[in-house]
C-alpha positions as CSV (number, residue, x, y, z in Angstrom):
1,M,-4.4,-2.8,4.4
2,E,-4.6,-3.9,0.9
3,F,-2.8,-2.7,-1.6
4,E,-3.9,-3.0,-5.5
5,I,-1.7,-2.0,-8.5
6,G,-2.3,-1.3,-11.9
7,D,-2.9,-4.9,-13.3
8,G,-5.3,-5.6,-10.5
9,T,-2.9,-7.7,-8.4
10,K,-4.3,-7.5,-4.6
11,R,-1.9,-7.7,-1.6
12,Q,-2.6,-7.6,1.8
13,F,-0.6,-6.4,4.6
14,G,-0.3,-6.6,8.7
15,I,0.8,-4.8,11.7
16,G,4.3,-4.0,11.5
17,D,4.8,-4.8,7.9
18,V,7.3,-3.0,5.7
19,I,6.6,-2.3,1.8
20,L,8.6,-0.5,-0.7
21,A,5.8,0.7,-3.3
22,E,7.6,2.6,-5.9
23,D,5.3,4.3,-8.4
24,I,7.2,6.3,-10.5
25,T,5.9,5.5,-13.8
26,G,2.0,4.2,-14.4
27,Q,-1.5,4.1,-13.2
28,G,0.0,4.0,-9.5
29,H,-2.0,2.2,-7.0
30,I,-4.7,1.8,-4.7
31,T,-4.8,1.4,-1.0
32,R,-7.6,0.2,1.2
33,V,-8.1,-0.5,4.8
34,I,-9.7,-3.7,5.6
35,G,-11.3,-4.4,9.1
36,N,-12.1,-1.4,11.6
37,E,-8.7,-1.5,13.9
38,P,-7.5,1.8,13.5
39,R,-4.4,2.1,11.3
40,S,-1.2,4.2,11.0
41,L,0.5,4.8,7.6
42,M,4.5,6.4,7.4
43,L,5.1,7.4,4.1
44,V,9.2,8.1,3.1
45,P,10.0,9.4,0.2
46,L,13.1,8.3,-1.4
47,D,15.4,10.7,-3.6
């Protein structure tokens, strides 16, 4: 998967990678699936 943040920075993450996306202000992010393999994404809101 590829994540792009508001300033245009892009990073790719693979199977088993864990990220913390703290989009609490600004433009947020864009998520893209890279390749044709099935993917699962789990989102956990942090309060």
